[in-house]
LUMTORZA-597481 format. One record per residue (C-alpha): residue number from 1; x, y, z. Coordinates in nm, 4 decimals. Example, Ala and Ser with C-alpha at 12.3 -4.5 7.8 and 13.67 -1.06 7.14 Angstrom:
num, X, Y, Z
1, 1.2300, -0.4500, 0.7800
2, 1.3670, -0.1060, 0.7140
% end
This chain:
num, X, Y, Z
1, 5.3735, -13.2039, -9.1480
2, 5.6060, -13.0152, -8.9149
3, 5.7341, -13.1485, -8.5861
4, 5.4941, -12.9120, -8.4157
5, 5.1362, -13.0150, -8.3538
6, 4.9013, -13.0132, -8.6472
7, 4.5572, -12.8523, -8.6250
8, 4.4289, -12.8374, -8.2712
9, 4.0897, -12.9962, -8.3553
10, 4.1422, -13.2928, -8.5865
11, 3.8235, -13.4622, -8.7066
12, 3.9700, -13.7463, -8.9119
13, 4.2977, -13.8976, -9.0291
14, 4.3416, -13.7890, -9.3899
15, 4.5379, -13.9493, -9.6721
16, 4.7683, -13.6458, -9.6676
17, 4.8455, -13.7015, -9.2987
18, 4.9256, -14.0687, -9.3619
19, 5.1493, -13.9859, -9.6572
20, 5.3329, -13.7240, -9.4541
21, 5.3698, -13.9710, -9.1671
22, 5.5249, -14.2347, -9.3918
23, 5.7624, -13.9818, -9.5454
24, 5.8809, -13.8475, -9.2101
25, 5.9412, -14.2008, -9.0791
26, 6.1565, -14.2853, -9.3813
27, 6.3364, -13.9525, -9.3370
28, 6.4095, -14.0341, -8.9688
29, 6.2355, -13.7165, -8.8516
30, 6.0539, -13.6219, -8.5342
31, 5.6740, -13.6400, -8.5447
32, 5.4106, -13.4830, -8.3234
33, 5.0600, -13.5279, -8.4671
34, 4.7222, -13.4461, -8.3141
35, 4.4667, -13.7247, -8.3610
36, 4.0860, -13.7178, -8.3528
37, 3.9111, -13.7163, -8.0133
38, 4.2105, -13.5633, -7.8344
39, 4.4701, -13.8232, -7.9297
40, 4.8421, -13.7723, -7.9955
41, 5.1056, -13.9530, -8.2000
42, 5.4554, -13.8748, -8.0724
43, 5.7730, -14.0069, -8.2390
44, 6.0934, -13.8649, -8.0921
45, 6.2758, -14.0420, -8.3769
46, 6.1795, -14.3610, -8.5629
47, 6.2621, -14.6724, -8.3556
48, 6.1443, -15.0339, -8.3956
49, 5.8762, -15.0027, -8.1284
50, 5.5768, -14.7976, -8.0213
51, 5.3668, -14.7757, -7.7068
52, 4.9898, -14.7659, -7.7456
53, 4.7151, -14.6509, -7.5132
54, 4.3454, -14.6330, -7.6042
55, 4.1189, -14.4466, -7.3669
56, 3.8053, -14.6449, -7.2830
57, 3.5001, -14.5291, -7.4792
58, 3.2949, -14.5635, -7.1608
59, 3.3986, -14.4546, -6.8143
60, 3.7122, -14.2791, -6.6935
61, 4.0621, -14.4220, -6.6655
62, 4.2600, -14.1590, -6.4710
63, 4.6373, -14.1921, -6.4566
64, 4.6940, -14.4787, -6.7006
65, 4.7819, -14.2642, -7.0017
66, 5.0688, -14.0994, -6.8086
67, 5.2719, -14.4221, -6.8263
68, 5.3486, -14.3714, -7.1962
69, 5.3757, -13.9913, -7.2146
70, 5.7437, -13.9727, -7.1229
71, 5.8624, -14.2291, -7.3781
72, 6.0242, -14.1793, -7.7167
73, 5.7490, -14.3347, -7.9301
74, 5.3811, -14.3610, -7.8445
75, 5.0217, -14.3323, -7.9607
76, 4.7598, -14.2030, -7.7201
77, 4.4209, -14.2408, -7.8846
78, 4.0509, -14.2642, -7.8241
79, 3.9079, -14.6123, -7.7887
80, 3.5814, -14.4990, -7.9440
81, 3.4465, -14.7356, -8.2152
82, 3.4023, -14.4264, -8.4354
83, 3.7771, -14.3737, -8.4437
84, 3.8807, -14.7373, -8.4898
85, 3.8939, -14.7338, -8.8747
86, 4.1149, -14.4226, -8.8720
87, 4.3345, -14.5668, -8.5976
88, 4.3795, -14.8940, -8.7881
89, 4.4872, -14.7015, -9.1001
90, 4.7286, -14.4913, -8.8970
91, 4.8647, -14.7961, -8.7183
92, 4.9195, -14.9849, -9.0449
93, 5.1319, -14.7007, -9.1822
94, 5.3264, -14.6489, -8.8595
95, 5.3958, -15.0100, -8.7610
96, 5.4416, -15.1201, -9.1218
97, 5.6947, -14.8439, -9.1913
98, 5.8922, -14.9186, -8.8738
99, 5.8941, -15.2909, -8.9528
100, 6.0260, -15.2232, -9.3028
101, 6.2953, -14.9908, -9.1644
102, 6.4218, -15.2354, -8.9005
103, 6.2897, -15.5787, -9.0002
104, 6.0279, -15.5927, -8.7226
105, 5.8265, -15.3707, -8.4902
106, 5.7086, -15.4255, -8.1336
107, 5.3897, -15.2689, -7.9981
108, 5.3194, -15.2671, -7.6248
109, 4.9621, -15.1666, -7.5523
110, 4.8861, -15.0680, -7.1936
111, 4.5473, -15.0688, -7.0234
112, 4.4166, -15.0854, -6.6688
113, 4.2921, -15.4175, -6.5371
114, 4.0471, -15.4437, -6.2500
115, 4.2433, -15.5475, -5.9372
116, 4.1626, -15.8587, -5.7397
117, 3.8559, -15.7904, -5.5271
118, 4.0433, -15.9049, -5.2171
119, 4.3176, -15.6486, -5.2767
120, 4.1020, -15.3542, -5.3742
121, 4.0646, -15.2111, -5.0255
122, 4.1442, -14.8770, -4.8720
123, 4.5060, -14.9581, -4.7891
124, 4.8137, -14.9760, -5.0104
125, 4.8218, -15.2837, -5.2334
126, 5.1141, -15.4231, -5.4321
127, 5.1283, -15.3543, -5.8051
128, 5.0072, -15.6267, -6.0364
129, 5.0810, -15.6721, -6.4068
130, 4.9430, -15.9159, -6.6619
131, 5.1163, -15.9672, -6.9963
132, 4.9239, -16.0907, -7.3001
133, 5.0840, -16.2193, -7.6206
134, 4.9970, -16.4480, -7.9085
135, 5.0897, -16.8124, -7.8525
136, 5.1649, -16.8497, -8.2250
137, 5.4853, -16.6472, -8.2420
138, 5.5456, -16.4439, -7.9253
139, 5.8394, -16.1988, -7.9032
140, 5.9963, -16.4178, -7.6364
141, 6.3068, -16.2135, -7.5507
142, 6.1086, -15.8903, -7.5196
143, 5.8338, -16.0611, -7.3210
144, 6.0816, -16.2168, -7.0772
145, 6.2694, -15.8858, -7.0316
146, 5.9442, -15.6999, -6.9670
147, 5.8232, -15.9538, -6.7124
148, 6.1613, -15.9682, -6.5386
149, 6.1857, -15.5913, -6.5106
150, 5.8277, -15.5498, -6.3917
151, 5.8926, -15.7951, -6.1085
152, 6.1493, -15.5489, -5.9689
153, 5.8856, -15.2736, -5.9366
154, 5.7930, -15.2035, -5.5754
155, 5.5260, -14.9863, -5.4185
156, 5.5517, -14.9204, -5.0455
157, 5.8264, -15.1878, -5.0396
158, 5.5862, -15.4487, -5.1701
159, 5.7016, -15.6312, -5.4874
160, 5.4896, -15.6543, -5.7985
161, 5.3216, -15.9731, -5.9141
162, 5.3529, -16.0522, -6.2851
163, 5.1650, -16.3149, -6.4866
164, 5.2013, -16.4023, -6.8549
165, 4.9204, -16.5304, -7.0758
166, 5.0024, -16.6662, -7.4202
167, 4.6444, -16.6873, -7.5400
168, 4.6289, -16.3809, -7.7576
169, 4.3898, -16.2254, -7.5115
170, 4.0904, -16.4150, -7.6503
171, 3.9756, -16.5281, -7.3057
172, 4.0588, -16.2063, -7.1239
173, 3.9018, -15.8612, -7.1194
174, 4.1703, -15.6836, -7.3203
175, 4.1428, -15.4270, -7.6001
176, 4.0685, -15.5753, -7.9382
177, 4.3966, -15.5864, -8.1401
178, 4.4314, -15.3310, -8.4199
179, 4.5905, -15.5920, -8.6456
180, 4.4915, -15.9572, -8.6662
181, 4.7373, -16.2376, -8.5892
182, 4.7827, -16.3400, -8.9561
183, 4.8385, -15.9828, -9.0716
184, 5.0805, -15.9202, -8.7820
185, 5.2988, -16.2115, -8.8860
186, 5.2950, -16.0909, -9.2442
187, 5.4006, -15.7384, -9.1413
188, 5.6472, -15.8629, -8.8739
189, 5.4602, -15.6580, -8.6168
190, 5.4491, -15.8111, -8.2667
191, 5.2124, -15.7022, -7.9918
192, 5.2295, -15.7364, -7.6139
193, 4.9311, -15.6328, -7.4062
194, 5.0172, -15.4996, -7.0607
195, 4.7358, -15.4948, -6.8094
196, 4.8135, -15.2764, -6.5067
197, 4.6249, -15.3065, -6.1822
198, 4.5229, -14.9459, -6.1008
199, 4.6792, -14.9281, -5.7550
200, 4.7641, -14.5663, -5.8414
201, 4.4066, -14.4482, -5.7772
202, 4.1272, -14.4960, -5.5284
203, 3.9240, -14.8063, -5.6238
204, 3.5895, -14.6268, -5.5883
205, 3.6383, -14.2533, -5.6371
206, 3.9198, -14.2724, -5.8949
207, 4.1233, -14.0138, -5.7003
208, 4.4892, -14.0435, -5.7978
209, 4.7702, -14.1293, -5.5555
210, 5.0454, -13.9032, -5.6998
211, 5.3454, -14.0641, -5.5261
212, 5.2383, -14.4154, -5.6281
213, 5.1758, -14.2941, -5.9833
214, 5.5242, -14.1395, -6.0083
215, 5.6925, -14.4507, -5.8717
216, 5.5101, -14.6667, -6.1255
217, 5.6001, -14.4267, -6.4065
218, 5.9711, -14.4688, -6.3367
219, 5.9462, -14.8458, -6.2967
220, 5.7444, -14.8912, -6.6133
221, 5.9757, -14.6633, -6.8100
222, 6.2739, -14.8843, -6.7257
223, 6.0751, -15.1972, -6.8056
224, 5.9625, -15.0641, -7.1449
225, 6.3165, -14.9723, -7.2490
226, 6.4649, -15.3039, -7.1375
227, 6.1989, -15.4900, -7.3304
228, 6.2579, -15.2764, -7.6410
229, 6.6325, -15.3309, -7.6043
230, 6.5973, -15.7110, -7.6052
231, 6.3514, -15.6990, -7.8931
232, 6.5848, -15.4794, -8.0988
233, 6.8810, -15.7126, -8.0542
234, 6.6868, -16.0360, -8.1033
235, 6.4457, -15.9512, -8.3856
236, 6.5559, -15.6343, -8.5693
237, 6.8540, -15.4839, -8.7482
238, 6.8787, -15.2049, -8.4869
239, 7.1578, -15.2460, -8.2278
240, 7.1315, -14.9951, -7.9407
241, 7.4350, -14.9818, -7.7093
242, 7.2264, -14.9590, -7.3922
243, 6.8585, -14.9634, -7.3040
244, 6.8848, -14.5986, -7.1923
245, 6.9518, -14.5059, -7.5572
246, 6.5864, -14.5872, -7.6232
247, 6.4589, -14.2972, -7.4138
248, 6.3737, -13.9507, -7.5404
249, 6.6499, -13.7419, -7.6906
250, 6.4469, -13.4325, -7.7749
251, 6.3747, -13.1979, -7.4849
252, 6.0593, -12.9940, -7.5232
253, 6.0778, -12.6171, -7.4916
254, 5.8391, -12.6235, -7.1975
255, 6.0807, -12.8474, -7.0011
256, 6.3689, -12.6058, -7.0594
257, 6.1501, -12.3165, -6.9433
258, 6.0658, -12.5024, -6.6215
259, 6.4367, -12.5698, -6.5665
260, 6.5121, -12.2002, -6.6104
261, 6.2390, -12.1006, -6.3659
262, 6.3690, -12.3378, -6.0962
263, 6.7268, -12.2242, -6.1437
264, 6.6235, -11.8585, -6.1509
265, 6.4736, -11.8916, -5.8039
266, 6.7705, -12.0923, -5.6763
267, 7.0199, -11.8346, -5.8061
268, 6.8315, -11.5429, -5.6545
269, 6.9807, -11.6208, -5.3134
270, 7.2795, -11.8018, -5.1607
271, 7.1969, -11.9832, -4.8388
272, 7.5563, -12.0289, -4.7202
273, 7.6505, -11.6689, -4.7983
274, 7.3428, -11.5400, -4.6146
275, 7.4218, -11.7708, -4.3224
276, 7.7829, -11.6485, -4.2929
277, 7.8446, -11.3723, -4.0347
278, 7.9928, -11.0436, -4.1566
279, 8.1661, -10.9647, -3.8257
280, 8.3847, -11.2708, -3.7760
281, 8.7093, -11.0850, -3.6978
282, 8.5384, -10.8600, -3.4441
283, 8.3667, -11.1644, -3.2937
284, 8.7037, -11.3321, -3.2418
285, 8.8298, -11.0257, -3.0543
286, 8.5152, -11.0187, -2.8388
287, 8.5456, -11.3915, -2.7657
288, 8.9069, -11.3502, -2.6527
289, 8.8157, -11.0563, -2.4281
290, 8.5503, -11.2723, -2.2635
291, 8.8315, -11.5193, -2.1852
292, 8.6526, -11.7715, -2.4078
293, 8.3479, -11.7837, -2.1812
294, 8.0631, -11.6485, -2.3981
295, 7.9592, -11.6728, -2.7608
296, 7.9839, -11.3366, -2.9405
297, 7.6858, -11.1848, -3.1156
298, 7.6885, -11.2473, -3.4908
299, 7.5558, -11.0197, -3.7638
300, 7.4429, -11.1203, -4.1130
301, 7.3757, -10.9620, -4.4509
302, 7.0251, -10.8237, -4.4982
303, 6.8110, -11.0512, -4.7138
304, 6.7703, -10.9083, -5.0611
305, 6.4828, -11.1486, -5.1352
306, 6.1448, -11.2269, -4.9832
307, 6.1426, -11.6036, -4.9112
308, 5.7617, -11.6166, -4.8948
309, 5.7330, -11.4512, -5.2366
310, 5.9877, -11.6938, -5.3828
311, 5.7961, -11.9879, -5.2381
312, 5.4812, -11.8729, -5.4126
313, 5.6752, -11.8527, -5.7393
314, 5.8315, -12.1929, -5.6740
315, 5.5037, -12.3785, -5.6375
316, 5.3482, -12.2073, -5.9384
317, 5.6003, -12.3840, -6.1630
318, 5.3997, -12.6544, -6.3500
319, 5.6180, -12.9583, -6.2824
320, 5.3232, -13.1872, -6.3578
321, 5.3660, -13.0947, -6.7256
322, 5.7079, -13.2626, -6.7443
323, 5.6333, -13.5930, -6.9168
324, 5.9865, -13.7362, -6.8909
325, 5.9918, -13.9313, -6.5614
326, 6.3679, -13.8872, -6.5082
327, 6.3589, -13.5096, -6.5541
328, 6.0389, -13.4801, -6.3509
329, 6.2087, -13.6654, -6.0634
330, 6.5116, -13.4321, -6.0724
331, 6.2927, -13.1216, -6.0902
332, 6.0769, -13.2300, -5.7957
333, 6.3882, -13.3023, -5.5903
334, 6.5203, -12.9539, -5.6639
335, 6.1913, -12.7885, -5.5757
336, 6.1863, -12.9607, -5.2361
337, 6.5439, -12.8504, -5.1694
338, 6.4769, -12.4864, -5.2644
339, 6.1673, -12.4878, -5.0432
340, 6.3754, -12.6040, -4.7458
341, 6.6463, -12.3484, -4.8156
342, 6.3912, -12.0666, -4.8237
343, 6.2452, -12.1860, -4.4946
344, 6.5953, -12.1724, -4.3473
345, 6.6365, -11.8127, -4.4608
346, 6.3189, -11.7266, -4.2720
347, 6.4557, -11.9086, -3.9646
348, 6.8024, -11.7512, -3.9784
349, 6.9268, -11.6866, -3.6244
350, 6.6623, -11.9115, -3.4673
351, 6.6868, -12.2605, -3.3203
352, 6.4574, -12.3858, -3.5960
353, 6.7348, -12.3068, -3.8467
354, 6.9153, -12.6160, -3.7164
355, 6.6143, -12.8369, -3.7895
356, 6.6159, -12.7178, -4.1492
357, 6.9894, -12.7828, -4.1692
358, 6.9377, -13.1417, -4.0549
359, 6.6718, -13.1887, -4.3205
360, 6.9001, -13.0464, -4.5872
361, 7.2354, -13.1989, -4.4920
362, 7.1391, -13.4887, -4.2689
363, 7.2619, -13.5855, -3.9214
364, 7.6054, -13.7147, -3.8206
365, 7.5687, -14.0916, -3.8305
366, 7.7758, -14.3196, -3.6019
367, 8.0006, -14.4424, -3.8849
368, 8.0963, -14.0864, -3.9809
369, 8.1558, -13.9877, -3.6181
370, 8.3785, -14.2922, -3.5625
371, 8.5814, -14.2061, -3.8734
372, 8.6266, -13.8471, -3.7528
373, 8.7360, -13.9519, -3.4052
374, 8.9781, -14.2044, -3.5502
375, 9.1431, -13.9359, -3.7642
376, 9.1693, -13.6974, -3.4693
377, 9.3258, -13.9726, -3.2618
378, 9.5735, -14.0854, -3.5292
379, 9.6793, -13.7420, -3.6540
380, 9.8694, -13.5675, -3.3792
381, 9.7965, -13.1913, -3.3629
382, 10.1627, -13.1093, -3.2966
383, 10.2954, -13.3232, -3.5793
384, 10.0535, -13.1720, -3.8300
385, 10.0493, -12.8121, -3.7125
386, 10.1055, -12.5803, -4.0097
387, 10.0636, -12.2518, -3.8265
388, 10.4361, -12.1732, -3.8284
389, 10.4993, -12.2579, -4.1929
390, 10.5546, -12.0180, -4.4810
391, 10.2212, -11.8422, -4.5348
392, 10.0752, -11.6762, -4.8423
393, 9.8193, -11.3951, -4.8512
394, 9.4778, -11.3522, -5.0088
395, 9.6433, -11.1554, -5.2930
396, 9.8757, -11.4482, -5.3662
397, 9.5785, -11.6830, -5.3836
398, 9.3918, -11.4418, -5.6078
399, 9.6836, -11.4236, -5.8528
400, 9.7237, -11.8025, -5.8615
401, 9.3481, -11.8567, -5.9121
402, 9.3437, -11.6149, -6.2078
403, 9.6372, -11.8067, -6.3624
404, 9.4475, -12.1336, -6.3285
405, 9.1314, -11.9904, -6.4790
406, 9.3326, -11.8610, -6.7761
407, 9.4517, -12.2166, -6.8450
408, 9.0923, -12.3393, -6.8570
409, 8.9934, -12.0464, -7.0777
410, 9.2506, -12.1619, -7.3317
411, 9.0387, -12.4782, -7.3647
412, 8.7003, -12.3086, -7.3380
413, 8.7243, -11.9434, -7.4498
414, 8.4632, -11.7116, -7.3072
415, 8.4299, -11.9220, -6.9931
416, 8.2510, -11.7189, -6.7280
417, 8.4220, -11.7317, -6.3873
418, 8.6051, -11.4901, -6.1607
419, 8.7923, -11.4234, -5.8367
420, 8.7146, -11.1558, -5.5785
421, 8.8691, -11.0597, -5.2428
422, 8.6107, -10.9504, -4.9833
423, 8.6219, -10.8381, -4.6234
424, 8.2986, -11.0169, -4.5282
425, 8.4128, -11.3710, -4.6177
426, 8.5772, -11.6255, -4.3895
427, 8.8388, -11.8255, -4.5827
428, 8.7399, -11.9255, -4.9369
429, 8.3966, -11.9684, -5.0895
430, 8.2726, -12.0332, -5.4444
431, 7.9319, -11.9006, -5.5417
432, 7.7874, -11.8977, -5.8967
433, 8.1263, -11.9453, -6.0599
434, 8.3110, -11.6800, -5.8569
435, 8.5807, -11.7590, -5.6017
436, 8.5507, -11.5254, -5.3023
437, 8.8579, -11.4961, -5.0795
438, 8.8476, -11.3403, -4.7345
439, 9.0937, -11.0487, -4.7243
440, 9.2544, -11.1779, -4.4035
441, 9.3015, -11.5304, -4.5380
442, 9.6473, -11.6809, -4.4799
443, 9.7380, -12.0352, -4.5822
444, 10.0552, -12.2440, -4.5897
445, 10.2357, -12.2148, -4.9226
446, 10.2481, -12.5945, -4.9399
447, 9.8670, -12.5954, -4.9454
448, 9.8212, -12.3450, -5.2275
449, 9.7968, -12.5915, -5.5189
450, 9.5618, -12.8142, -5.3205
451, 9.3335, -12.5181, -5.2516
452, 9.3387, -12.4170, -5.6179
453, 9.2354, -12.7681, -5.7219
454, 8.9673, -12.7667, -5.4533
455, 8.8109, -12.4326, -5.5425
456, 8.8938, -12.3836, -5.9117
457, 8.9580, -12.7395, -6.0312
458, 8.6394, -12.8721, -5.8696
459, 8.3826, -12.6081, -5.7688
460, 8.4365, -12.3669, -6.0565
461, 8.5127, -12.6415, -6.3093
462, 8.1872, -12.8287, -6.2394
463, 7.9996, -12.4987, -6.2531
464, 8.1469, -12.4285, -6.5984
465, 8.0838, -12.7858, -6.7200
466, 7.7266, -12.7656, -6.5977
467, 7.6821, -12.4304, -6.7731
468, 7.7634, -12.6024, -7.1041
469, 7.4650, -12.8376, -7.0693
470, 7.1080, -12.7668, -7.1827
471, 6.9852, -12.7904, -6.8238
472, 7.0906, -12.5018, -6.6027
473, 7.0463, -12.7195, -6.2959
474, 7.3759, -12.8895, -6.3732
475, 7.5561, -12.5614, -6.3031
476, 7.3266, -12.4543, -6.0214
477, 7.3339, -12.8011, -5.8677
478, 7.0988, -13.0968, -5.8438
479, 6.9362, -13.1402, -5.5040
480, 7.1886, -13.2573, -5.2438
481, 7.4893, -13.2058, -5.4704
482, 7.7130, -13.0484, -5.2013
483, 7.8205, -13.3749, -5.0399
484, 7.9744, -13.5144, -5.3570
485, 8.1107, -13.1713, -5.4508
486, 8.3032, -13.1419, -5.1273
487, 8.4169, -13.5035, -5.1442
488, 8.5487, -13.4411, -5.4966
489, 8.7155, -13.1188, -5.3842
490, 8.8966, -13.2901, -5.0953
491, 9.0029, -13.5708, -5.3294
492, 9.1362, -13.3067, -5.5693
493, 9.3638, -13.1892, -5.2879
494, 9.4963, -13.5450, -5.2627
495, 9.5619, -13.5659, -5.6378
496, 9.7406, -13.2306, -5.6179
497, 9.9707, -13.3714, -5.3498
498, 9.8573, -13.1256, -5.0848
499, 9.6096, -13.3103, -4.8628
500, 9.7819, -13.2617, -4.5282
501, 9.7233, -13.4037, -4.1851
502, 9.6170, -13.0591, -4.0640
503, 9.3523, -13.0408, -4.3354
504, 9.2204, -13.3882, -4.2528
505, 9.2053, -13.3032, -3.8835
506, 9.0069, -12.9909, -3.9700
507, 8.7473, -13.1955, -4.1612
508, 8.7239, -13.4408, -3.8729
509, 8.6936, -13.1575, -3.6204
510, 8.3978, -13.0163, -3.8121
511, 8.2195, -13.3507, -3.7833
512, 8.2588, -13.3821, -3.4051
513, 8.1574, -13.0164, -3.3662
514, 7.8405, -13.0732, -3.5717
515, 7.7555, -13.3827, -3.3685
516, 7.8011, -13.1901, -3.0435
517, 7.5803, -12.9069, -3.1704
518, 7.2990, -13.1470, -3.2589
519, 7.3250, -13.3056, -2.9133
520, 7.2728, -12.9694, -2.7431
521, 7.6254, -12.8471, -2.6697
522, 7.6819, -12.4723, -2.6418
523, 7.9268, -12.2710, -2.8488
524, 8.1700, -12.2572, -2.5559
525, 8.1323, -12.6332, -2.4966
526, 8.2265, -12.7042, -2.8585
527, 8.5167, -12.4593, -2.8542
528, 8.6563, -12.6229, -2.5381
529, 8.6115, -12.9711, -2.6859
530, 8.8044, -12.8756, -2.9987
531, 9.0747, -12.6826, -2.8150
532, 9.1310, -12.8898, -2.5025
533, 9.0269, -13.2410, -2.6029
534, 9.1372, -13.2506, -2.9667
535, 9.4260, -13.0041, -2.9594
536, 9.3135, -12.7393, -3.2100
537, 9.4667, -12.3992, -3.1424
538, 9.2361, -12.1319, -3.0039
539, 9.1705, -11.9530, -3.3332
540, 9.1109, -12.2716, -3.5364
541, 8.8738, -12.4049, -3.2711
542, 8.6872, -12.0720, -3.2850
543, 8.6637, -12.0822, -3.6649
544, 8.5241, -12.4373, -3.6647
545, 8.2725, -12.3506, -3.3944
546, 8.1581, -12.0313, -3.5683
547, 8.1015, -12.2198, -3.8933
548, 7.8926, -12.4818, -3.7122
549, 7.6897, -12.2389, -3.4985
550, 7.6312, -11.9712, -3.7633
551, 7.2727, -11.8639, -3.8288
552, 7.1420, -12.0944, -3.5546
553, 7.3269, -12.4133, -3.6432
554, 7.4558, -12.5170, -3.9871
555, 7.5665, -12.8809, -4.0111
556, 7.6890, -12.8461, -4.3711
557, 8.0549, -12.8754, -4.2652
558, 8.0027, -13.2425, -4.1741
559, 7.9470, -13.3294, -4.5412
560, 8.3149, -13.2762, -4.6374
561, 8.4321, -13.5931, -4.4636
562, 8.1056, -13.7760, -4.5356
563, 8.1371, -13.6908, -4.9041
564, 8.4960, -13.8133, -4.9087
565, 8.3986, -14.1446, -4.7468
566, 8.1113, -14.1926, -4.9934
567, 8.3370, -14.1097, -5.2883
568, 8.6051, -14.3545, -5.1767
569, 8.3373, -14.6239, -5.1524
570, 8.2102, -14.5366, -5.4999
571, 8.5589, -14.5631, -5.6542
572, 8.6283, -14.8902, -5.4755
573, 8.3165, -15.0372, -5.6372
574, 8.4494, -14.9465, -5.9818
575, 8.2854, -14.6072, -6.0203
576, 8.4331, -14.3712, -6.2792
577, 8.5534, -14.0200, -6.2014
578, 8.4650, -13.8342, -6.5234
579, 8.0824, -13.8666, -6.5017
580, 8.1019, -13.6899, -6.1651
581, 8.2430, -13.3790, -6.3336
582, 7.9585, -13.3190, -6.5799
583, 7.8118, -13.0640, -6.3399
584, 7.7060, -13.0301, -5.9782
585, 7.5422, -13.3649, -5.8999
586, 7.5153, -13.6122, -5.6138
587, 7.6266, -13.9753, -5.6179
588, 7.2615, -14.0824, -5.6325
589, 7.2319, -13.8927, -5.9609
590, 7.5116, -14.0817, -6.1384
591, 7.2770, -14.3470, -6.2900
592, 7.0371, -14.0713, -6.4004
593, 7.3167, -13.8672, -6.5565
594, 7.4404, -14.1788, -6.7374
595, 7.0893, -14.2312, -6.8711
596, 7.0701, -13.8716, -6.9926
597, 7.4124, -13.9053, -7.1557
598, 7.3053, -14.2241, -7.3359
599, 6.9975, -14.0367, -7.4539
600, 7.2229, -13.7486, -7.5711
601, 7.0286, -13.5072, -7.3533
602, 7.3494, -13.4393, -7.1583
603, 7.6980, -13.4200, -7.3144
604, 8.0357, -13.5314, -7.1708
605, 8.2130, -13.2622, -6.9631
606, 8.4245, -13.0277, -7.1801
607, 8.6765, -12.9460, -6.9022
608, 8.8835, -13.1962, -6.7077
609, 9.0703, -13.1057, -6.3878
610, 9.4372, -13.0304, -6.4413
611, 9.5380, -13.2824, -6.1745
612, 9.4472, -13.5506, -6.4286
613, 9.7566, -13.4464, -6.6248
614, 9.9923, -13.5135, -6.3335
615, 10.2346, -13.8008, -6.3805
616, 10.1150, -13.9783, -6.0652
617, 9.7415, -13.9435, -6.1337
618, 9.6828, -14.2948, -6.2711
619, 9.8847, -14.4509, -5.9914
620, 9.6837, -14.2657, -5.7287
621, 9.3528, -14.3437, -5.8974
622, 9.4394, -14.7142, -5.9120
623, 9.5188, -14.7050, -5.5419
624, 9.1803, -14.5483, -5.4672
625, 9.0014, -14.8099, -5.6768
626, 9.1739, -15.0881, -5.4847
627, 9.0293, -14.9449, -5.1635
628, 9.1794, -14.6982, -4.9159
629, 9.0761, -14.5230, -4.5948
630, 9.0889, -14.1435, -4.5464
631, 9.4007, -14.1798, -4.3298
632, 9.5810, -14.3316, -4.6312
633, 9.5366, -14.0101, -4.8283
634, 9.7430, -13.8030, -4.5876
635, 10.1085, -13.7673, -4.6763
636, 10.3653, -13.8662, -4.4167
637, 10.1408, -14.0984, -4.2126
638, 10.2153, -14.4613, -4.1168
% end
């Protein structure tokens, strides 16, 4: 039997199927077998456990089967009495083989239990779970881990209730066990029944509540794996390093196709590039001629895509077919983000563009605003003015960036990345692995290495690392990845020894400008605030204001300082740096990426930033882990 599905319409379980099943289990091979009456046996790889779900022979049970579909080992079968003899034979071979391989096997059978009549109303009710196990020889460690984990499940902020019954289910309405108690002990097969109150559907019509169902899927998935982990260590010869190891390792072709479709739409446009004016230099001249009294008119690139058409494509992608709850969560997040970005393209140049920006990048919270004001107060504009220092041109930056990319190519030959000078770019910008440099860009020579680490050692490096993974989203970016990306990039400047007071003031100035924009300030108001109140020179104040007001109001620039603050907090709590470089992710994705790495779905990053080779890297990292404020990262302060 191949790993692909067997015949589409299976009428019975044959001796040949059972023999093939036993052989593939001993050979540690993947199994995907169609069963009679629409059932499926799925074994990602042989492990000392299996989930079981039997559809009721009478009536519907919508939603319940989905709780096992994303796991590494499960049987989804008909509960019809006609199929029971075949299912018992199949179960004997499966559970018996797994028990012989590992010394014991755990079966968790899930089913829906009727909720309490008092709770089964129209409103949201808390989840309820009932665990059933034999009182003769229960798998205590697994049972305790399952109950403990289920108690942490919450729906609408209401905690789950969990009860345990060690009566073998004889007094409760539970599915009849496939193997009797005596035979189970003989085979070293242990069974836990898990009754789930169907709060994920309407109590009368059976209509599903999709958001509740998804939340339960993720909570149950964690609970299953923690229970299997404890069972493995307490009753088998198998010793997994982490409960995440017990998730799926094989990624179905359909999931990879969905990933490609999402990324294809995301890569078909660049929101920031399309929101960046093409007439910035002329606008500066116009603004000066107006004696800084009126905002110049801004012009943008024509859209080469139809946002409405892309939205139709986006919502035709069948995300409901992704069984893996972790991947489904990431894909849904990305779809929501792309949808918002496309709406912003349609609103470019309108006031409503700002509302989309706030949805995408969030507002300026009081803590962030206080941090920005503190930096502007502490860092004197005169002391940290770099305008008169030795400057380098766009060509110099281009040459240095190519040199840096060549170093990385010596580690990863064939790496796709590039550098391009353009006359319609303000400063530096990385898009899809290419560093774009504005032709009029001039920066202090002392800042060159910091900029290279920011753009090449962070933005391009994470793009390349993500491109080496099976999921294209890691190069394109998980939803909300920019905040961590910019925080990492600013921290890279610190490791490179080039995070200056001027740079930190610039990041802080962007925050106060974004806050003023959201509160209704005009372009001229913001320019005056930056120039007269905070001491930025006229051109720098103009550049900050243009970046904030472009396309109708883009608050993205506030995430640089916010990302740095979040990253410093993460490191202080003991967070590691390397997992953040696997691709373009957010801090909220770190636990999910760790899970995928344990499951060998995602690999460690092949490229490490060159600042990690610096002699003072460990010393600086230790300082960050002990806890520092942004002001402590600036050289020459105190």
